[in-house]
C-alpha positions as CSV (number, residue, x, y, z in Angstrom):
1,M,130.5,100.5,108.3
2,S,127.2,101.0,106.4
3,A,123.9,101.2,108.1
4,P,121.9,97.9,108.3
5,A,119.6,97.3,105.4
6,A,116.0,96.0,105.7
7,L,113.5,94.8,103.1
8,I,109.9,94.7,104.1
9,T,107.3,93.1,101.9
10,G,103.7,94.5,102.3
11,G,105.4,97.6,103.6
12,T,103.2,100.4,102.3
13,S,100.5,100.3,105.0
14,G,99.7,99.0,108.4
15,I,102.2,96.9,110.2
16,G,104.7,97.0,107.4
17,K,104.6,100.8,107.1
18,A,104.9,101.2,110.9
19,T,108.0,98.9,110.9
20,A,109.6,100.8,108.0
21,E,109.1,104.1,109.8
22,L,110.5,102.6,113.1
23,L,113.6,101.0,111.5
24,R,114.3,104.1,109.4
25,S,114.2,106.2,112.6
26,R,116.8,103.9,114.2
27,G,119.2,104.3,111.3
28,H,118.3,101.4,108.9
29,R,118.3,101.8,105.2
30,V,114.8,100.6,104.3
31,M,113.1,99.3,101.1
32,V,109.4,98.2,101.1
33,T,107.3,96.5,98.5
34,G,103.6,96.7,98.0
35,L,100.8,97.5,95.5
36,S,100.9,101.2,96.3
37,N,103.4,103.7,94.9
38,A,105.6,106.0,96.9
39,A,103.2,108.9,96.9
40,E,100.3,106.7,98.0
41,A,102.3,105.1,100.8
42,G,103.3,108.4,102.4
43,L,106.6,107.1,103.6
44,P,109.7,109.3,104.1
45,E,111.5,110.1,100.9
46,D,114.6,108.1,101.9
47,V,112.5,104.9,102.2
48,T,112.5,103.1,98.8
49,V,109.1,101.9,97.7
50,V,109.0,99.2,95.0
51,R,105.6,98.4,93.5
52,A,105.4,94.6,93.3
53,D,102.9,91.8,93.5
54,A,104.0,89.3,96.2
55,R,102.6,86.4,94.1
56,S,104.7,87.3,91.0
57,L,108.1,85.6,90.7
58,P,109.2,88.2,88.0
59,D,108.2,91.0,90.4
60,I,110.2,89.3,93.2
61,D,113.2,89.0,90.9
62,G,112.9,92.7,90.2
63,V,112.8,93.6,93.9
64,M,116.0,91.6,94.5
65,D,117.7,93.4,91.6
66,R,116.8,96.7,93.3
67,V,118.1,95.4,96.7
68,R,121.4,94.3,95.1
69,E,121.8,97.6,93.3
70,Q,120.9,99.8,96.2
71,F,122.0,97.9,99.3
72,G,124.3,95.1,98.1
73,S,123.1,92.8,101.0
74,L,120.4,92.5,103.6
75,D,120.4,92.5,107.4
76,L,116.7,92.0,107.8
77,L,114.0,90.4,105.6
78,F,110.5,91.1,107.1
79,L,108.0,88.9,105.2
80,N,104.9,90.8,106.0
81,A,103.0,90.6,102.7
82,G,99.6,88.9,103.1
83,I,95.9,89.2,102.3
84,S,92.8,88.5,104.4
85,R,89.7,86.9,102.8
86,P,87.8,85.4,105.7
87,G,84.9,83.1,105.1
88,P,83.5,79.6,105.7
89,I,84.5,76.7,103.5
90,E,81.2,76.7,101.7
91,S,81.8,80.2,100.3
92,T,85.5,79.8,99.5
93,D,86.0,79.5,95.7
94,E,89.2,78.5,93.8
95,E,90.2,82.1,93.1
96,T,90.0,83.0,96.8
97,F,92.0,79.9,97.8
98,D,94.7,80.6,95.2
99,A,94.9,84.2,96.2
100,L,95.4,83.3,99.9
101,F,98.0,80.7,99.3
102,G,99.7,82.7,96.4
103,T,100.3,85.7,98.6
104,N,100.6,84.3,102.1
105,V,102.6,81.1,101.3
106,K,104.0,81.1,97.8
107,G,105.0,84.7,97.9
108,N,106.8,84.5,101.2
109,F,108.5,81.2,100.3
110,F,110.0,82.5,97.0
111,T,110.8,85.9,98.3
112,L,113.0,84.3,101.0
113,Q,114.5,81.9,98.4
114,K,115.5,84.7,96.1
115,A,116.7,86.8,99.0
116,L,119.0,84.1,100.4
117,P,122.1,85.2,98.3
118,L,121.7,88.7,99.7
119,L,121.2,87.8,103.4
120,K,124.4,88.4,105.4
121,E,125.7,86.0,108.0
122,G,124.0,86.9,111.2
123,S,121.0,88.5,109.5
124,S,117.3,88.0,110.5
125,V,114.2,86.8,108.8
126,V,110.8,87.6,110.3
127,F,107.4,86.2,109.1
128,T,104.1,87.8,110.0
129,V,101.7,85.0,111.0
130,G,98.7,85.4,113.3
131,A,97.6,84.8,116.9
132,G,94.3,82.9,116.8
133,D,92.2,85.8,115.3
134,V,92.2,84.3,111.7
135,V,88.7,83.5,110.5
136,G,87.9,80.9,107.9
137,A,89.3,77.5,107.0
138,A,91.3,78.7,104.0
139,M,92.7,81.7,105.9
140,K,93.7,79.5,108.8
141,A,95.3,77.0,106.4
142,A,97.3,79.7,104.6
143,K,98.5,81.4,107.8
144,G,99.0,78.0,109.5
145,A,101.4,76.9,106.8
146,L,103.9,79.6,107.7
147,L,104.8,78.4,111.2
148,P,106.1,75.0,110.2
149,L,107.8,76.6,107.2
150,M,109.5,79.2,109.6
151,R,110.7,76.5,112.0
152,S,112.1,74.3,109.2
153,L,114.0,77.3,107.7
154,A,115.3,78.2,111.2
155,I,117.1,74.8,111.2
156,E,118.1,74.9,107.6
157,L,119.6,78.4,107.8
158,A,121.2,78.1,111.3
159,P,124.6,77.1,109.9
160,R,124.7,80.5,108.1
161,R,123.7,82.2,111.4
162,I,120.6,83.5,109.8
163,R,117.9,83.6,112.4
164,V,114.3,82.9,111.3
165,N,111.3,83.8,113.6
166,A,107.7,84.9,113.4
167,V,105.6,87.6,114.9
168,S,102.0,86.8,115.5
169,P,99.8,89.8,115.9
170,G,96.4,89.6,117.6
171,L,93.7,92.2,117.0
172,I,95.7,95.2,115.5
173,D,93.9,98.4,114.5
174,T,95.1,98.8,110.9
175,P,93.5,99.9,107.6
176,A,93.1,96.2,106.7
177,Y,89.8,96.1,108.6
178,S,88.3,99.0,106.7
179,K,89.3,97.4,103.5
180,M,87.3,94.4,104.5
181,G,84.3,96.6,105.4
182,V,84.8,96.4,109.1
183,S,83.9,99.7,110.9
184,Q,86.1,101.3,113.5
185,E,83.2,100.8,116.0
186,M,83.4,97.1,115.5
187,V,87.2,97.0,115.9
188,D,86.8,99.0,119.1
189,A,84.1,96.5,120.3
190,W,86.3,93.5,119.6
191,G,89.1,95.3,121.4
192,R,87.1,95.4,124.6
193,D,87.0,91.6,124.6
194,V,90.8,91.4,124.5
195,P,92.2,90.6,127.9
196,L,94.1,93.9,127.9
197,G,90.9,95.7,126.9
198,R,91.9,97.2,123.5
199,A,93.1,96.6,120.0
200,G,96.8,96.8,119.5
201,T,98.6,99.3,117.3
202,A,100.8,98.7,114.2
203,S,103.7,100.4,116.1
204,E,103.6,97.8,118.8
205,I,104.1,95.0,116.3
206,A,106.9,97.1,114.7
207,E,108.7,97.1,118.0
208,A,108.4,93.3,118.2
209,V,109.9,93.0,114.7
210,A,112.7,95.4,115.6
211,F,113.5,93.3,118.7
212,L,113.6,90.0,116.7
213,A,116.0,91.7,114.2
214,S,118.3,93.1,116.9
215,D,121.3,91.8,118.7
216,A,119.1,91.5,121.8
217,A,117.5,88.5,120.1
218,A,120.8,87.0,118.9
219,Y,120.0,83.6,120.6
220,I,116.4,83.4,119.3
221,T,115.5,81.4,116.2
222,G,112.6,79.2,115.2
223,D,110.3,81.0,117.7
224,D,106.9,82.7,117.4
225,L,106.5,86.0,119.3
226,V,102.8,86.4,120.0
227,V,101.7,90.1,120.4
228,S,98.0,89.8,121.1
229,G,97.1,91.6,124.3
230,G,96.4,88.2,125.8
231,V,94.4,86.6,123.0
232,G,97.2,84.2,122.3
233,V,97.0,83.1,125.9
234,Q,93.3,82.5,125.7
235,A,93.7,80.4,122.6
236,R,96.2,78.1,124.4
237,A,94.4,78.0,127.7
């Protein structure tokens, strides 16, 4: 029996990269997509890196061709590609709005649609969403669209025994903050306000994804696993 195969979008840095490294260490065959090449990503040589824009349907088709050629089928699809452009409604222009929905919603939707023929019976789909730390109306709308989509798909794909869930990270210390101009000192300060007193790590989210993809979660579908150090609890209190 061949090793399980995983496709991770947005897998060349942060949470996606940590998940790729974890799954590879546990015997998965792993392919990741992103805007970085293999050398820039710094992943192990046996992790396949496919340069692709999550918003581009031709790029998504190309990724699925690579999956079909290299793996034949998929056991896990981790829909992690996303962008963050926080800001109030007054300063959100059409380009920003389209970029947010193009990557976070359209990209995830069509990646799953095009991956369906490759997903094995009993496979797992995991979305990255968010745990109340999303700032800005457009950002919240784009991320918020994923939870009802995930739950609808969980029902639709249940007859094929394909489980569909989400992981919602809270404050996670990844390179995404530095790309937005947020200093490490600021991330650390925010972390002190988290109930557990610190920011989370990408590897902690990777463990949550690995759990949702495993046989230990065989009776879990349509659920959102919040990994936030308690921030998710604060948001619902």
